[in-house]
NUMIDO-914350 format. One record per residue: residue in one letter; z negated, x, y negated of N, C-alpha, C, CB in turn. Coordinates in steps of 0.1 Angstrom, whole numbers, plus 5000, padded with zeros to 4 digits. Glycine has a CB too. Layout:
// NUMIDO-914350
AZXYZXYZXYZXY...
This chain:
// NUMIDO-914350
M818788486622819288436616820288346615819288476612T820688206618822088166620823088246611822288016619P824588276614825388296603825888226595826088346606P826488296583827088126576827888126582827488086561L828487986583829487886585830687986581829287736575E831188026570832088046567832288186582832188066549A831288276580831388426588831888416605829688516586R831688246604831288196625832788176625829988006632A833588056614835188016610835788146610835487946594K835188276606836688366608836488496622836988476588G835588436629834688506645836088406652832188426650R835888256648836488186660838688256665836187986652P838888216653840288306657840188456662841088336643R840088566655839288656662838688696683838188616653L837888546684837288566696839088506705835488436697A839688416696840788366708842288436704840988176709R842188546697843488626697842588746708844088696677F841888746710840888866719841588816733838688836719V840988666734841288586749843188596751840688386746F843288546744844688576746845488666748845188546740A844788776742845088936746845088996754844689006743V844388996765843688936778844388896785842888836777A844988776781845788696795846888756794846188526795L847488766783848488866777849088976794847388976761C847789066791847589196791847789126813845789276778L846389086815847189036829848589026831846888916832I848588896826850088846829851488976828850388716816T851089046823851989236825852089276832851689356821F850489306834850289386847850689316865848689426846V850389196863850889086877851889056874850188956881S852989086865854689016868855489196873855788906845A854789246863855189396868854989446879854789496860G853489396886853389446902854189326910851589446907L854489226910855089196918856589156913854389126924G857089236899858389296904858789386907859089286900I857789496911857789626915858289596935855989696911W856789506940857189436953859089416954856289266953Q859389296944860189246948861889346952860189146938V861589456946862489576945861889666959862189666930Q860789656966860389716975860589656992859189726971R860989526985861389356998862689416993860789126994R863789426982864989446985865389546994865489466976S864789656995864789797001865189767010863689877004W863689667021863489677033864589567034861989677039K864989517034865989337037867489387034865489177022L867689477029869389567024869189667043869289746999A867989747044868189797053867789757064867889887051L867289587071867289527079868789477080866389447077I869789407073870989437072872089517080870889477063A871489617072872389747082871989747097872089927075R870889717097870089737109871289607117867889697106V870989547119871889437123873289417118871289347119E874089437112875489507115875089597126876189587100A874689657125874889797130875489747146873289907130R873589727150874089617164875189527172873589527164I875389427158876189297168877889367166875889087158H878289507166878889607167879089707176878789637160A878289717183877789827191878489817198876589847196A878689897214878889877226877789827233879389967230P877989697242876789627247876289707250876689547256V874789687257874289757260873389747280873689747248A872689727287872189617297871089557291871889667311A871189457297869789357286868489407291869789137288P867489417281866289507288865289377296865089617274G865289477309864289397319862689387317864589467333P862189337329860689317325859789437319859889277337A860189577323859189727322859989727306859589917338E860589667301860789627283860289567273861589577281W859789417284859689387280858089327268860389387287P857389367274856289387260856189457247855289427263A857289557249857489707236858689557225858989947246I859289447225860389377225859889327211860589267238D860789337202859989317187861489297180858689477180A860989227165862089137161863089327151861188957146D861989417146862289537146863689597156860989597148N862789627169863889697176864689597188863289837183A864789517184865489427196866489267192863989367206E866289247182866989117178867989167172866289027169Y869289097180870389107174871289227182870189127160R870089297191870989377198871789367209870589447200R873089407210874689367216873789417232876589497208V874289297244873589297253874589247267872489217248A874789317275875289247290874689157304875689337295L874689097303873989047315875289037331873088867310Q874689097341875889077357875289027364876489207366G875688887369875088817381875388677379873488837382R874588567379875388397383874388337375875688317403Y875088227374874488117362873488037376876087987351L872287977373871187917384872487797388869287847376D872187757399872087577398870687467398872687537411A871187517380869187487375869487367370868287607359P868887317360869687227347869787267333868987097346E870287227328870887287313869587237304872787207306T869687307289868587247281869687257268866987347281Q869587127258870387167250869387107233871987087256T869287177231868587207217869487217203867987337219M868687127196869387117182869987187176868887077175A870587217169871887287161872587197147873287297173V872587377138873587277128874087417124872687147114T875187397129876187487120877487477117876287587123E878487567112879487527103880187427106880287607100R880287397122881287297124880287137117881887297142G878787157119878287017121876987057127879186907130P876586937128875386927135875486917154874586777128G874586957162874886927176873986987181876086957182F874387027194873387107201873987267207872887007214W873087347208873087457216872387437233872287557207V872987487243873387467257872987577263874787447258L871687587267870987697277870787687289869887737274A871687757297871387747310871087897313872587687318P870087847330869288037334870388087338867788077350F870688257338871288307345870188447352872488307337R870588507362870188547372870988677370870388447384D870088747363871188907364870488957378870989057347D871489037382871389137400870689207400872389227406A869089247382868889357380866889277387869489427360G867589147392866389067392865188987383865889117396F865688997369864988877365865888807362864088887355T865588667356865888557348866288567329864388477350V867788497330867288527310868388387307867988757298L867588287298868488177296869288207285867788037293V870488157290872288247282872488117271874488277297N872488127262873487977250874087977249873687927238R875087877262876887907262877187887252877887817269G876487767242877087817228877287677222878687917228F878287567214877787507206878187327209878287577194V878087227214878487117216877686977203877987097232S879386937195879086857193878186697196879586877193E876886637191876486507192877686377202876186477176E878986367200879086327206880486397217878986217200R879886537220880386597234879486627241881086707235R878686577241877286697246876886627262875386687231G877786577270877786507278878586647295878786347271P877686617302878186767312879386727315877286797329E880786637318881286657326882086697309881486557340E881786717298882486777285882986927288881386767270R881686987292881787157296881887157305880887257295R882387307309883187367321881387377327884387557318K881587337343880787417358880287547353881887457372V879287607358878887737358878287757366878487787350A877187617369876487667384876587737397876287587388G875887797404876387907407877288077407876587857410E878088007396879088117399878888267390880588047395Q879388337393879388487395879888537382880288537408A878888597372879988617359879488727353880088507347R879788787341879188897334879188837320879989037334V877488827316877888757296877588837288876988617290V878088917281877588937268877888877254877989057267G876688917244876088837237874788887226875788737247L874488857219872988937207871988877217872688857185L870888967217870188937224869088887207869789067237R868888727212867688667205866388667208867888557204L865288637193863988597203863488497208863188617199T862988467214862288287212861388247198861088267227E861488107197862088007188860387887191864187927195P859287987194858087877192858187747185857087947186G857787627191857287547188857787437183856687577182G859287437177859687347173860487397162858787267172G860987267148862087337138860887257126864187277139F861587257119860987197102860587017105862887187086L858687057113857786927106858586847119858286857085R859186937131859386837139858786957156861186767137A857986887162857686937177858986917186856586837184N859087057194859587017210859086877217859187137220D859686807222858986737232859786747246858786607227P859286867260859786877265859986727279859386987265T858686657272858686547281859386417278857286507283G859986427268861286347258862186447262861286327237G862986517264863586557264864686597252863486507272R863486717245864286627224863786777220862986417211W864386857221863787047217864787067207864187207232Y864287117195864387097177864287277184862886977163S864087347188864187547192864387547204862787677188R864987677200865487767220863887847217867687957221D862887717219861387827228861187827237860187827227V861587947245861988067261860587967270861288337257A859487997262858488007278858787837277856088097278A858987777270858787607266860287577275858887547245I860687587274861787557286861787617294862987557284A861987737306861687787312860387777319862087847308S858587697318858087617325858687537331857387577320A859587417325860087307336860487327343860787227334P861487387347862387417363861787537368864287447361E861887547378861087677389861787807384861387657409L861987887376862987967375862188097382863487977359G861188107381860288257386860288277370861288397398V860188437373859988537360861388517351859588707364V860888417340861688437329861788567315861388347325A862488637314862588687299862088627290863588697293P861488727281861188687266861688687254860488727264Y862888627259863988647249865588517254864388837251F866388527248867788437251868688497242867888257248V870088497248871488577250871588427245872388657265D872688517230873588387229874988437232873488307214A875488377241876988447246878288427233877688327263D878888557233880088507227881588507232880088567217A882288507222883388407227883988407244884488437217A884388537240884888587254883888547270885188757253S883388577267882288527277881388387279881388627276E882288307269882188147269883588127262880688087259P884888077273885688027269886387977265885788017269G885087867268885587707264886187607274886787697254P887287537269886587537254885187437248887687497245L884187407260883187357247882087427266883287087238P880987477262880587497246881587587244879087547242Q881387627229881487697220881087827221881087647211G880887967227880788037225880688117216881088027228G879988207207879988317201879788267184881488407206M879388187186878688097168876888107169879387857166T876988267169875688287164876088307147874788417173Q874888287143874888297131873688347125875088177127V874488487123874188657117873588597098876588817118G872888607091872388587080871388617068872188517083F871088677065870188727060869588647041870788887061R868988567038869588537025868788627013869588367022N868888687009868888836997868588756979871288936998T867388756977867188696962866488806956866288556961H866188846962864888976957865589006942864789156969L866689066943866589166928866589056918868089276925I866988906917867088816910865288786901867788706922Y864688836918863888776917862688886908863688726929A863389006913862589116908862589126891863089256915L864189096887864189056873863688976866864789036870T863288876871862588786863861288836861862588646868W860388886870858888916873858888976859858489026888F859989126862860089256854860389226841861089336859C861289066836861789016823860388936814863188926827L859588876823858388776820857488876816857688666832A857288996824856189156818856389166801856889366828L857889176799857889266791857789176778859089356792M858189036784858188946774856088886771859488826781S855088926776854088896778853989046770853588856791A854489126771854289296768854389276752855989426775G855789236746855889166737854989116730856389096741A854989016733854388886723852488956724854688686733G852289086735850789146725850989226717849689226733I852089276718852089406706852389336696853189526707F853189206694852789116683852089096676852689046683L851189046688849588996680848789096681848588876687L848789266686848189366683848289366673848489456688R850089356670849989376650849989326640850689406642G849789206646848989136634847789136625848689056638K846889166644845889186635845389286628845289146638A846289416634846389546626846889446611847689686633D847389426608847489336594846889376586847189196594E846289286595845589146592844489206584845089056606E843889296596842689416590842789536576842489506602T844589566574844789626560844589526553846089676555S845189436548845189346543843589326533845589266553A842689306544841689236538840689386531840889106550S841189496537840389666536840889636524840789836546
């Protein structure tokens, strides 16, 4: 038997209210979950910042040799303050694109042979577009030196929407493996070292310009998600109270 039109008309708002209530419930739980996740991410980010701050101000330790390379990762090595003792190789330097507080320019990477028997790419520092010529910077090929700086992990591939072009000599990231494959350098460390200002007195390139900064907006995101959860929960409570009032009035 087909329900009367009046009964079907009354059922439609109830169905819509039910669907809306389910949607609000899902939004509440998902938003709350994302808020909790952002709180966890914030704790992780604060621990990372504290760890990096401790590393960059610590006394330098010997740069890790081949035996340690397989275990190197961001958690245990990135931004560690290390020291190299040896000489710069008589090999071509590589310039990679850089954006710094001094504006755009290039990082100058040079191969360095440590006395322990392995080669490391050293980021000597920054040069501007106008002063990137070899005559502008101090010559270091064959020079005995002690280099102190921060250990940095390789940056494979290239920059944002731009791939490295080794053949054309256009580098958008400090891709250690790709850079090291050009000259005959032998075994090269899977990391590079950002030389500090004392190791690269300049005037060019300008050393000690490592940009250490971590974006930490997790608290804002967490508050946003929690507010959305509270708003959807409040809307759900309002909807349920309205339904209860309607049923009371009808009875």
